[in-house]
Every structure is written in C-alpha cells, then in structure tokens.
N, C-alpha and C positions, 0 to 999 in steps of 0.2 A: 800747256797742251796735254790733253788727257791721253794716256796710253790706252790704245784699243784693247790691250790684253788685261787691263786692270778692272777690278769689279766695280760696277756702277753703284749708284745710291741704293738701288733696290736689291743688290746682291750682297750676300754675306759669304765670306770664305768658309769653305767646308771645314777648315781647321778649327773654327770656333765652336763647332757643334760636336758634342760627344759622340764618339763612334759607338754603335750598338754593342760591340764586343767589349768596350771599356767598362761598361756597367756590370760586366759579368766576370771581372778579373778576381783572383783570390783576395786581393787587397780591398777591392770594392765590396766584395761579399762580406768580408770580415768587418768592414766599417759599418755596413748596413746592420749586421748582427749586433754590433756594439751599441748602435743607436736604439735598437729594439730593447736591449737589456737595460740601458741607462734611462730610458724613457718609459719603462714599464709602469703603467698606471697602478697606483696603490689601491687596494681594495678589491683586486681581482680574485684573490684567494680567500676562501672562507675562514673566518676566525673560529677557533675551537671554543666550545662552551666554557672550558676552563683551561688553564695552562697545561700543556703536555710536556712531560719530562722524559727525556731519552738518555740512557747511559750508552755511550759509544765505546764499545769494548771489543778487544781481541787480544789475547795474550801474545800473539805472534807480532813481532815488530815489523815495521816497514810495509804494512798492508794499506796504508792510506787512511788510518784511523783519524788522526788529528786533522789531516787535509780534508777529509769528508765532513768532520764536525764543523770546522770553521766555514767551509764553503757552502754547506747547506744552510748554516745560520745566516751567512751574508746574503745568499740568494733569497731566503725568506724575508730578510729585513728590507732588501731593495724592492720587494713587492708589498711592503707596507705592514708586515707582521712584526711585532715587537719581540725580539729574540735575545736570549741570554746564553752565553757560553761560560761554563764553570770549568776552569782549568785545574784538573787534579793530577797532572803529570809534572813531576819536579823539573823536567826539561824546559817547561814553559813555552813550548813551540806554538801552542794555540794563542797564547797571550801575544807573542811576537807577530803572528800573522794578522791579528786583529788591531795591530798598531799601538799596543800598550807597551811603551818603551821604558817607563819608569818602574822598575821592578827590583830595586835593591832590597837587601835584607831589612826587615822591619816595616816595609810597605804593607798597608792593609791588603790581605790576600786570602786565598783559599786556606792557607795554613792556619791563620788566626780564626777563621770561621769554623774550621774543623775542630779546633781545640776549644771552641766556645769563648774565645777571648773577645770577639767582636761579633755583632749581629751581621746577617747577610748583607743588608743594605749598605753597611759602612764599607764594604769591600767592592761594591759594584762600580765599574768604570765604563764610561761610554767610549765606543770605538770612534776614532776620528773620521772613519770612512762612511759612517751612516748614523742618522739620528735614531734609528730603530734597533741598532746593534750594540749590545752591552757585554761586558766580560767581568768575571771574577778572576783576576790574574793569579798565576802561580809564581812564587819566588823560590830562591835556593833553600829557604827555610823548610820547604815541604819535603826535602830529601830525608830529613830526620823524623818526619811525622810518624812513619810506621813504627819506629822504635818507641816513640813517646806514647802512641796509642795503646801499646801492648798492656800497660799497667792501668789504663783508664776504665772506669765503669761504663758499661754499654758502649764499648769501643766501636762496634759495628754500626751503631745507630747515630753516631755523631752528626753526620751530614744530613740524615733524614730530619733530625731535630732542628738543624739550622734552616733547612728548606721549608719548614712549616710557615716561615715568613712570606713565602711566595703567595699565599692566599690573600695577603694584603697588597699585592702588587698586580700590575696589569700585563705581565708577560704572556705571550701566546705560546712560544716554544722555548724550552730550556734543554740545552745539550751539555752533558757532563763528559768531558774528555778524560779518559783513564790512562794510566801508564800501561805499557805492554807487559803486564804481569798479573798475577792473581793474588796479590797481597791485600793488606787491610785497606789501602786506598781504593782499590777496585771493588772490594767487598762493600765498603761504605757507599760507593756509587750505585752498586746493584741493589742495596737495601733502600736507597733514597728514591729510586725511580721505579715506576710500574712498567716502563717499556725499555727494551734493549734493542739497540741498532748495531748490527755487526757488519763492518766492512770486510770483504773477502777479495783478495787479489786474484786475478785470473792467471795464475802461474802455478808451476809445479809445487807441490807440498802445500797448496792453498788450504786444503781441508785438514792438514795436519795441525793438531792443536784445537781445532774447532770442537771436536768431540769432547775433549777435556774441558773446554770452556762451557759446553752445554751441560756437562755433569756438575760443574760448579754452580751454574745458574740454577739447576734443579735443586741442589743442596740449599742454596740461599732461599729459594722459593719455599722449600719444605720447612725450614727452621726460622727464617728471619723476615721474609717478605712474600706472603702468599699471593700478592697482586702481580708479581714479577712475570714477565713473558717476553720472549723474543718476537717482536712484531715486525721488524724491518731488517732486510739484508741488502746491502749495496755491493754490487760487483765493481771493483776498481781495477785500474791499470789494464784495461782490456785492449788487446792488440789484435785487430781483425785480420792481420796478415798471417797469423799463426793458427794452425789447427788446434794447438793446445788450449788456446784461450776459449775456443768454442766448446771443447771437451769439458773444461773446468766449469764453464757457465752452465752447461747442460747438467753436470753432476750436482752443482749447487742448487739449481732449480728443482731437480728431482728430489733432493734431500729436504729443502725448505718450502717447496711449493710456492703458493702465491704470496708468501712473505717477502720474496725477492722482488725488488723494484724492476719494472720493465726497462727503465733507463739504465744503461751501463756507462761507467766513467772511463773514457779512453786514456791510454797512456799518453801523457803530454808533457813536453819540455816546459811549456808555459806554466802549467800547474806546479811543477817543481821549482821554477824560478821565483814565483810570487812571494813566498815567505821571506826570501832574501831581501825583499824590498818592504818588509813589514806590511804586506797586503794579502788579501785573498785574491783568487783568480778573477772574481767578479769585479774587483777594482783594478787589478793589474792589467788584464787584457779581456775586457767584457765580450769581445767578438770572437774569442778563441773557442775551439771545440770543447775544451774543458769547461769553460764558463757556461756555455749553452747546455752542456750535459748536466751540470749541477743545478741550473735553473729548471730544467725539465724534471730532474729528480725531486727538487723542492716542491714543485707543483704536484707531483704524484704523491709525495708524502703528505702535503697539506690537505689533499682531497681524499685521503684515506681516513676512515672514521677512527677515532681514538679507541684503543682496545679496552674492552670492559670484561671483567671476569664473569663467567656464567655460572 
C-alpha cells in the first residue's frame, strides 16, 4: 500500500536538489575558484619576444620576497609560460617551495653555476608540480660562496656569464631569488638581470631600507649593468582591516608610480602554510585569496611590456 504522503513517481524530494544558497557558501566559492585556476587554458598570456629576467630583491627580510618569486613563477607556469626560478638564497626556501627535496651538499646547484664549475643547464631541475616550472636549487654550499667570490676575477659578473646560456633555451620568464642582504650574491643577481622586482610589505617600516636598496641599484647601474631598472613593485601582506596598510600602499604608489602592480597580495595563513608542504600556494590551495591574487599579479606582469632602455 502506497503511503499518501510519500512522493509519487513524478515527484522528487526537495532534499535532492541543491539549495540556491548552497552554491554561494565560502567552501563552494573556494572550490569554484580552484577549478578556475587548475583548468586555466594555456596560451591565454602573451609570450615575450625573448626571455625576461627579474631579480627579486629587498634587503629587508620577511617581506614576502621568496614567496612572491615562487608563486609568481608557479602562476605563470600554470598558464602555459615556461618559467625558471634561480635560488640564490643559501636558505634554499625557494627550492623547498618548488618541491626540490634532494639538495644535499654536492648536488648540482646555483653554487656550482656561480663558481663556473658546471653550465646552467646541468643544474636545472623540473618542479614536480608543473611541466612548465623549473628551478636551479640552492644548497648549503652557497653559504660560503660570498667568501669564495671575493678573490675571483670579475666576481660581480659570474652569474651574468652563466646566464648567457639562456639564449639557447626557451624560457619565457626567469626569476632570481636573492638573500635578504646586499652582498656579492645580490650584486651578482642585479648584474645578471635587466629588471628588478621589489616586494614591499604593507606594514610599518616597509619603506625603511628601500631607499638604500635603490641607491645600490643605481650604483650597479652606473658601474656594472647600464640596463638595470626597477620595473615592478609588488605590495605584499596587505591587511584591508587596517588603516596602516592603506597608508603604506598609498605611500609606495606615490614613490614608485605605475611600477606598482594594481594587484595587492593579502596577508594569508594559507600562503604561509604552503612552503611547509613543499608547495606554492597555487598547488597547495588554488582557491584561496592568496592564490587568486598571485594569479592576477602574474597576468598583470605578463601583459606589461618588457622594459627597454631608451
């Protein structure tokens, strides 16, 4: 006997239909954003005429320098651009974030490339997270490189000489991650690249040290690399809840003008967690605000014309 209250053959319980509000939950929205990131069609971004090399530098530590380098690289790679990260920081955090786990002493790395012991291609490793993402890892050996470079001929040009090999490769973007100092490793990076990308945190003392960095960049430009120019500034660790963040952003934009990307990188727990799993934020949580911000920043960067000296 059929229960009069039970649904008939033509009826479907309302519980089987998604409620309109369920598609608009935070989890649902994050999942939708993740799908957009992971299924971004390659070829949407313009390929540069030749490889673009950026030195990611800021002598102040903790400003999101390495985080910005690896996440911009990963965001460009997921959109089909072949990208290389050169880890010049002895801490090796960029190598860790890109999933390069085998980095014991003696492993082919930026140290051997810098000293001229091996060619660049011998140290390049593919990231396990993307077919278009590559890394020249750093090992603990790099910690003593600055002392060894002191007595070498043309010590400031070692990396530039090694990167001449890029002309025979098909990379679109190259990011050189520097240590938070103005030593010989950073100088080598500034001499090797025509473009400088400066991450600046939206916090107190953010501009402290930037003036000194700019003076050093001008010195390198005057004596070692006439092509050098600060072309890109990225605002990181932005917290929209604070008036301070807006004040710092306004001050940075006033100082650097249109060199500052319109996209700001928000302060995010997910972004901080990702390196602990040997991942970039693009792989760790592609639906997060941090991942979406780096995707937007990468598009903005790719659509900007390469800087040419006039």
